[in-house]
N, CA, C and O atoms as CSV, one atom per row, in Angstrom:
chain,resi,resn,atom,element,x,y,z
A,1,MET,N,N,38.891,0.994,3.070
A,1,MET,CA,C,38.547,0.019,3.617
A,1,MET,C,C,37.123,1.141,2.741
A,1,MET,O,O,37.203,2.348,2.514
A,2,SER,N,N,35.774,0.067,2.376
A,2,SER,CA,C,34.904,0.328,2.314
A,2,SER,C,C,33.717,-0.640,2.917
A,2,SER,O,O,33.431,-1.837,2.892
A,3,SER,N,N,33.068,0.872,3.606
A,3,SER,CA,C,31.895,-0.113,4.624
A,3,SER,C,C,30.725,0.183,2.809
A,3,SER,O,O,30.877,0.734,1.719
A,4,PRO,N,N,29.659,-0.609,3.540
A,4,PRO,CA,C,28.083,-0.736,2.879
A,4,PRO,C,C,27.618,-0.024,2.692
A,4,PRO,O,O,26.789,-0.176,1.794
A,5,LEU,N,N,27.687,0.971,3.158
A,5,LEU,CA,C,25.863,2.792,2.978
A,5,LEU,C,C,27.653,2.798,1.478
A,5,LEU,O,O,27.247,2.289,0.433
A,6,LEU,N,N,28.355,2.995,1.421
A,6,LEU,CA,C,29.228,3.718,1.284
A,6,LEU,C,C,29.036,2.986,-1.104
A,6,LEU,O,O,28.915,3.822,-1.999
A,7,ASP,N,N,29.073,1.611,-1.360
A,7,ASP,CA,C,29.410,1.001,-2.628
A,7,ASP,C,C,27.534,1.215,-2.771
A,7,ASP,O,O,27.478,1.394,-3.988
A,8,VAL,N,N,26.547,1.270,-2.446
A,8,VAL,CA,C,25.221,1.281,-2.223
A,8,VAL,C,C,25.041,3.104,-2.777
A,8,VAL,O,O,23.999,3.632,-3.167
A,9,TRP,N,N,25.834,3.479,-2.698
A,9,TRP,CA,C,25.572,5.102,-2.714
A,9,TRP,C,C,26.816,5.546,-4.130
A,9,TRP,O,O,27.256,6.541,-4.704
A,10,GLU,N,N,26.931,4.215,-4.141
A,10,GLU,CA,C,27.580,4.631,-5.345
A,10,GLU,C,C,27.444,3.551,-6.351
A,10,GLU,O,O,28.283,3.685,-7.242
A,11,ALA,N,N,26.660,2.513,-6.512
A,11,ALA,CA,C,25.639,1.899,-7.196
A,11,ALA,C,C,24.849,2.871,-7.579
A,11,ALA,O,O,25.158,3.049,-8.757
A,12,ALA,N,N,24.077,3.557,-7.323
A,12,ALA,CA,C,23.103,4.295,-7.248
A,12,ALA,C,C,23.001,5.565,-8.593
A,12,ALA,O,O,22.309,5.945,-9.538
A,13,SER,N,N,24.482,5.876,-7.689
A,13,SER,CA,C,25.206,6.993,-9.137
A,13,SER,C,C,24.698,6.434,-10.381
A,13,SER,O,O,24.278,7.099,-11.328
A,14,ALA,N,N,24.747,5.474,-10.331
A,14,ALA,CA,C,25.086,4.568,-11.870
A,14,ALA,C,C,23.290,5.070,-12.299
A,14,ALA,O,O,22.977,5.494,-13.412
A,15,SER,N,N,22.595,4.944,-11.473
A,15,SER,CA,C,20.869,4.976,-12.307
A,15,SER,C,C,20.572,5.190,-11.441
A,15,SER,O,O,20.534,4.512,-10.415
A,16,PRO,N,N,19.980,7.294,-11.873
A,16,PRO,CA,C,19.282,7.718,-11.364
A,16,PRO,C,C,17.770,7.307,-11.861
A,16,PRO,O,O,17.404,6.608,-12.806
A,17,PHE,N,N,16.901,8.149,-10.661
A,17,PHE,CA,C,15.643,7.477,-10.418
A,17,PHE,C,C,15.267,9.669,-11.266
A,17,PHE,O,O,15.642,10.821,-11.051
A,18,HIS,N,N,14.062,8.668,-12.470
A,18,HIS,CA,C,13.768,8.327,-13.156
A,18,HIS,C,C,12.234,9.125,-13.055
A,18,HIS,O,O,11.773,9.541,-14.118
A,19,PRO,N,N,11.314,9.377,-11.579
A,19,PRO,CA,C,9.888,9.247,-11.614
A,19,PRO,C,C,8.385,8.943,-12.923
A,19,PRO,O,O,8.811,8.718,-14.055
A,20,PRO,N,N,6.856,8.936,-12.794
A,20,PRO,CA,C,6.792,8.487,-13.446
A,20,PRO,C,C,6.211,9.112,-14.018
A,20,PRO,O,O,5.564,8.729,-14.993
A,21,VAL,N,N,6.277,10.908,-13.371
A,21,VAL,CA,C,5.176,11.754,-13.961
A,21,VAL,C,C,6.279,12.287,-13.776
A,21,VAL,O,O,7.065,11.839,-12.942
A,22,SER,N,N,6.706,14.007,-14.991
A,22,SER,CA,C,7.843,14.334,-15.094
A,22,SER,C,C,6.892,15.538,-14.493
A,22,SER,O,O,5.676,15.600,-14.308
A,23,LYS,N,N,8.463,16.894,-14.161
A,23,LYS,CA,C,8.593,17.524,-12.985
A,23,LYS,C,C,7.185,19.052,-14.570
A,23,LYS,O,O,6.321,19.856,-14.220
A,24,ASP,N,N,7.624,18.760,-15.895
A,24,ASP,CA,C,6.982,19.806,-15.931
A,24,ASP,C,C,4.929,18.925,-16.521
A,24,ASP,O,O,4.248,19.518,-17.358
A,25,ALA,N,N,4.426,17.591,-15.854
A,25,ALA,CA,C,3.980,16.873,-16.582
A,25,ALA,C,C,3.198,17.160,-15.416
A,25,ALA,O,O,2.021,17.264,-15.761
A,26,GLN,N,N,3.353,17.344,-14.105
A,26,GLN,CA,C,2.365,17.088,-12.947
A,26,GLN,C,C,1.803,18.588,-13.313
A,26,GLN,O,O,1.228,18.230,-14.341
A,27,PHE,N,N,1.628,19.511,-13.271
A,27,PHE,CA,C,0.628,20.367,-13.855
A,27,PHE,C,C,-0.874,20.185,-13.978
A,27,PHE,O,O,-1.888,20.550,-13.384
A,28,ALA,N,N,-0.488,19.343,-15.180
A,28,ALA,CA,C,-1.949,18.118,-16.371
A,28,ALA,C,C,-2.279,17.904,-16.080
A,28,ALA,O,O,-3.466,18.174,-15.896
A,29,VAL,N,N,-1.201,16.604,-15.371
A,29,VAL,CA,C,-1.941,15.746,-13.891
A,29,VAL,C,C,-2.737,16.090,-13.469
A,29,VAL,O,O,-3.822,15.911,-14.023
A,30,GLY,N,N,-2.686,16.501,-12.740
A,30,GLY,CA,C,-3.228,17.591,-10.607
A,30,GLY,C,C,-4.286,17.614,-11.609
A,30,GLY,O,O,-5.112,16.702,-11.593
A,31,PHE,N,N,-4.386,18.780,-12.702
A,31,PHE,CA,C,-5.732,19.374,-12.795
A,31,PHE,C,C,-6.020,18.488,-14.098
A,31,PHE,O,O,-6.664,19.072,-14.969
A,32,VAL,N,N,-5.762,17.587,-14.280
A,32,VAL,CA,C,-6.664,16.853,-14.891
A,32,VAL,C,C,-7.638,15.138,-13.440
A,32,VAL,O,O,-8.608,14.385,-13.522
A,33,LEU,N,N,-6.988,15.298,-12.832
A,33,LEU,CA,C,-7.942,13.977,-11.971
A,33,LEU,C,C,-8.002,15.113,-10.887
A,33,LEU,O,O,-7.679,14.911,-9.717
A,34,LEU,N,N,-8.394,16.192,-11.314
A,34,LEU,CA,C,-8.582,17.069,-10.386
A,34,LEU,C,C,-9.841,16.806,-11.020
A,34,LEU,O,O,-10.735,15.999,-10.767
A,35,LEU,N,N,-9.697,17.680,-11.904
A,35,LEU,CA,C,-11.920,17.485,-13.020
A,35,LEU,C,C,-12.385,16.400,-12.963
A,35,LEU,O,O,-13.602,16.321,-13.129
A,36,PHE,N,N,-11.518,15.009,-12.678
A,36,PHE,CA,C,-12.308,13.787,-13.130
A,36,PHE,C,C,-12.856,13.234,-11.630
A,36,PHE,O,O,-13.633,12.284,-11.526
A,37,SER,N,N,-12.292,14.027,-10.439
A,37,SER,CA,C,-13.504,13.681,-9.405
A,37,SER,C,C,-14.159,15.172,-9.518
A,37,SER,O,O,-14.816,15.016,-8.489
A,38,LEU,N,N,-14.320,15.772,-9.705
A,38,LEU,CA,C,-15.091,17.016,-9.617
A,38,LEU,C,C,-16.196,15.985,-10.244
A,38,LEU,O,O,-16.863,15.160,-9.618
A,39,VAL,N,N,-16.214,16.285,-11.812
A,39,VAL,CA,C,-16.885,15.477,-11.981
A,39,VAL,C,C,-17.417,13.665,-12.212
A,39,VAL,O,O,-18.105,13.384,-13.193
A,40,LEU,N,N,-17.040,12.672,-11.294
A,40,LEU,CA,C,-17.482,11.964,-9.904
A,40,LEU,C,C,-18.226,12.270,-9.519
A,40,LEU,O,O,-19.387,12.265,-9.931
A,41,ALA,N,N,-17.784,12.645,-8.580
A,41,ALA,CA,C,-18.270,13.749,-6.789
A,41,ALA,C,C,-20.121,14.217,-6.865
A,41,ALA,O,O,-20.992,14.132,-5.999
A,42,GLY,N,N,-20.193,14.901,-8.828
A,42,GLY,CA,C,-21.147,15.679,-9.143
A,42,GLY,C,C,-22.283,14.863,-9.196
A,42,GLY,O,O,-23.407,15.001,-8.713
A,43,VAL,N,N,-21.538,13.591,-10.184
A,43,VAL,CA,C,-22.292,12.772,-10.463
A,43,VAL,C,C,-22.908,11.619,-8.974
A,43,VAL,O,O,-23.985,11.582,-8.378
A,44,PHE,N,N,-21.731,10.884,-8.839
A,44,PHE,CA,C,-22.365,10.431,-6.939
A,44,PHE,C,C,-23.667,11.598,-6.465
A,44,PHE,O,O,-24.694,11.128,-5.976
A,45,SER,N,N,-23.501,13.485,-6.694
A,45,SER,CA,C,-23.977,13.526,-5.044
A,45,SER,C,C,-25.450,13.833,-5.918
A,45,SER,O,O,-26.419,14.315,-5.331
A,46,LEU,N,N,-25.494,13.452,-7.570
A,46,LEU,CA,C,-27.014,13.958,-7.816
A,46,LEU,C,C,-27.123,11.811,-8.006
A,46,LEU,O,O,-27.715,11.342,-8.978
A,47,ASN,N,N,-26.373,10.735,-6.786
A,47,ASN,CA,C,-27.561,9.820,-7.912
A,47,ASN,C,C,-27.217,8.708,-6.407
A,47,ASN,O,O,-27.085,7.495,-6.573
A,48,ARG,N,N,-27.131,9.234,-5.265
A,48,ARG,CA,C,-26.395,8.617,-4.239
A,48,ARG,C,C,-27.055,7.294,-3.644
A,48,ARG,O,O,-28.254,7.198,-3.381
A,49,SER,N,N,-26.303,6.495,-3.505
A,49,SER,CA,C,-26.703,4.805,-3.208
A,49,SER,C,C,-25.606,3.954,-3.214
A,49,SER,O,O,-24.488,4.041,-3.723
A,50,PHE,N,N,-26.157,3.123,-2.548
A,50,PHE,CA,C,-24.649,2.054,-1.874
A,50,PHE,C,C,-24.642,1.949,-3.016
A,50,PHE,O,O,-25.555,2.766,-3.131
A,51,ILE,N,N,-24.344,1.551,-4.493
A,51,ILE,CA,C,-24.336,0.676,-4.995
A,51,ILE,C,C,-23.136,1.969,-6.027
A,51,ILE,O,O,-22.191,1.700,-6.769
A,52,ASN,N,N,-23.664,3.204,-5.671
A,52,ASN,CA,C,-22.629,4.190,-6.919
A,52,ASN,C,C,-21.566,4.470,-5.699
A,52,ASN,O,O,-20.447,4.830,-6.065
A,53,LEU,N,N,-21.852,4.311,-3.938
A,53,LEU,CA,C,-19.814,4.659,-3.444
A,53,LEU,C,C,-18.858,3.463,-3.790
A,53,LEU,O,O,-17.706,3.883,-3.897
A,54,PRO,N,N,-18.921,2.592,-3.926
A,54,PRO,CA,C,-17.279,2.307,-4.874
A,54,PRO,C,C,-17.347,2.602,-6.107
A,54,PRO,O,O,-16.303,3.028,-6.600
A,55,LEU,N,N,-18.440,2.493,-6.916
A,55,LEU,CA,C,-18.170,2.595,-8.190
A,55,LEU,C,C,-18.071,3.845,-8.477
A,55,LEU,O,O,-18.410,4.000,-9.651
A,56,LEU,N,N,-17.605,5.368,-7.707
A,56,LEU,CA,C,-18.134,6.258,-8.162
A,56,LEU,C,C,-17.071,7.797,-6.814
A,56,LEU,O,O,-16.007,8.410,-6.903
A,57,GLY,N,N,-18.009,7.752,-5.968
A,57,GLY,CA,C,-17.354,7.450,-4.841
A,57,GLY,C,C,-16.295,7.500,-4.425
A,57,GLY,O,O,-15.784,8.536,-4.000
A,58,GLY,N,N,-15.600,6.102,-4.472
A,58,GLY,CA,C,-14.079,5.194,-4.035
A,58,GLY,C,C,-13.261,6.349,-4.956
A,58,GLY,O,O,-12.361,7.094,-4.568
A,59,PRO,N,N,-13.768,6.272,-6.091
A,59,PRO,CA,C,-12.518,6.319,-7.418
A,59,PRO,C,C,-13.146,8.530,-7.572
A,59,PRO,O,O,-13.262,9.394,-8.442
A,60,ALA,N,N,-13.279,8.415,-6.525
A,60,ALA,CA,C,-13.907,9.861,-7.424
A,60,ALA,C,C,-12.970,10.600,-5.342
A,60,ALA,O,O,-13.055,11.737,-4.880
A,61,SER,N,N,-12.684,10.111,-5.092
A,61,SER,CA,C,-11.573,10.689,-3.664
A,61,SER,C,C,-10.070,10.716,-3.943
A,61,SER,O,O,-9.328,11.683,-4.116
A,62,VAL,N,N,-9.591,8.276,-3.939
A,62,VAL,CA,C,-8.038,8.672,-4.744
A,62,VAL,C,C,-7.885,9.603,-5.627
A,62,VAL,O,O,-6.806,10.149,-5.398
A,63,ALA,N,N,-8.649,10.293,-6.944
A,63,ALA,CA,C,-8.858,10.919,-8.053
A,63,ALA,C,C,-8.215,12.712,-7.435
A,63,ALA,O,O,-7.562,13.641,-7.910
A,64,PHE,N,N,-8.999,12.330,-5.959
A,64,PHE,CA,C,-8.992,14.422,-5.106
A,64,PHE,C,C,-7.138,14.159,-4.882
A,64,PHE,O,O,-6.091,14.717,-5.212
A,65,GLY,N,N,-7.614,12.879,-4.069
A,65,GLY,CA,C,-5.891,12.987,-3.569
A,65,GLY,C,C,-4.844,13.434,-3.889
A,65,GLY,O,O,-4.080,14.254,-3.380
A,66,PHE,N,N,-4.831,12.386,-5.479
A,66,PHE,CA,C,-4.030,12.003,-6.051
A,66,PHE,C,C,-3.722,13.395,-6.343
A,66,PHE,O,O,-2.807,14.129,-5.971
A,67,GLY,N,N,-4.683,13.559,-7.073
A,67,GLY,CA,C,-5.001,15.652,-8.752
A,67,GLY,C,C,-4.249,16.378,-7.457
A,67,GLY,O,O,-3.567,17.389,-7.629
A,68,ALA,N,N,-4.469,15.648,-5.865
A,68,ALA,CA,C,-4.069,17.281,-4.990
A,68,ALA,C,C,-3.579,17.834,-4.634
A,68,ALA,O,O,-3.659,19.011,-4.282
A,69,VAL,N,N,-2.056,16.179,-4.620
A,69,VAL,CA,C,-1.030,16.044,-4.317
A,69,VAL,C,C,-0.135,16.645,-5.707
A,69,VAL,O,O,0.588,17.638,-5.630
A,70,TYR,N,N,-0.257,16.156,-6.478
A,70,TYR,CA,C,0.609,15.928,-7.614
A,70,TYR,C,C,0.395,17.947,-7.949
A,70,TYR,O,O,1.356,18.575,-8.393
A,71,MET,N,N,-0.853,18.601,-7.669
A,71,MET,CA,C,-1.428,20.279,-7.940
A,71,MET,C,C,0.146,20.843,-7.295
A,71,MET,O,O,1.012,21.589,-7.752
A,72,ILE,N,N,-0.004,20.042,-5.959
A,72,ILE,CA,C,0.766,21.034,-4.885
A,72,ILE,C,C,1.797,20.732,-4.674
A,72,ILE,O,O,2.464,21.078,-3.698
A,73,CYS,N,N,2.177,19.906,-5.704
A,73,CYS,CA,C,3.368,19.231,-5.641
A,73,CYS,C,C,4.064,19.803,-7.599
A,73,CYS,O,O,4.828,19.008,-8.147
A,74,ALA,N,N,3.685,21.113,-8.357
A,74,ALA,CA,C,3.870,21.518,-9.537
A,74,ALA,C,C,4.046,22.737,-9.099
A,74,ALA,O,O,4.993,23.416,-9.498
A,75,VAL,N,N,2.887,23.320,-7.949
A,75,VAL,CA,C,2.961,25.315,-7.966
A,75,VAL,C,C,4.636,25.013,-7.045
A,75,VAL,O,O,5.545,25.841,-7.090
A,76,GLY,N,N,4.726,23.790,-6.334
A,76,GLY,CA,C,5.599,24.546,-5.869
A,76,GLY,C,C,5.697,24.131,-3.562
A,76,GLY,O,O,6.246,24.345,-2.480
A,77,VAL,N,N,5.197,23.804,-3.931
A,77,VAL,CA,C,4.653,23.517,-2.227
A,77,VAL,C,C,5.187,22.384,-2.441
A,77,VAL,O,O,5.026,21.737,-3.476
A,78,TYR,N,N,6.175,21.893,-1.049
A,78,TYR,CA,C,6.673,20.322,-1.319
A,78,TYR,C,C,5.638,19.761,0.396
A,78,TYR,O,O,5.688,20.641,1.256
A,79,VAL,N,N,4.877,18.562,0.787
A,79,VAL,CA,C,4.907,18.206,1.247
A,79,VAL,C,C,6.207,17.247,2.092
A,79,VAL,O,O,5.929,16.565,3.079
């Protein structure tokens, strides 16, 4: 007797998961994103305005968030 969960398990074994960023490249991607966020945050801090908030502040915070997660995963601390 076959269960639907077993069928899904066997179908998934035929197509393994390949992440968009490999384990070897996570450190480089995390470092570049953190460096990019540091530059954007520095430029934003030099000339703060409501116009620069979505142009510089938003991308800086998003880059910092993704860069921190990639860097944490690259050094072996899994969240």
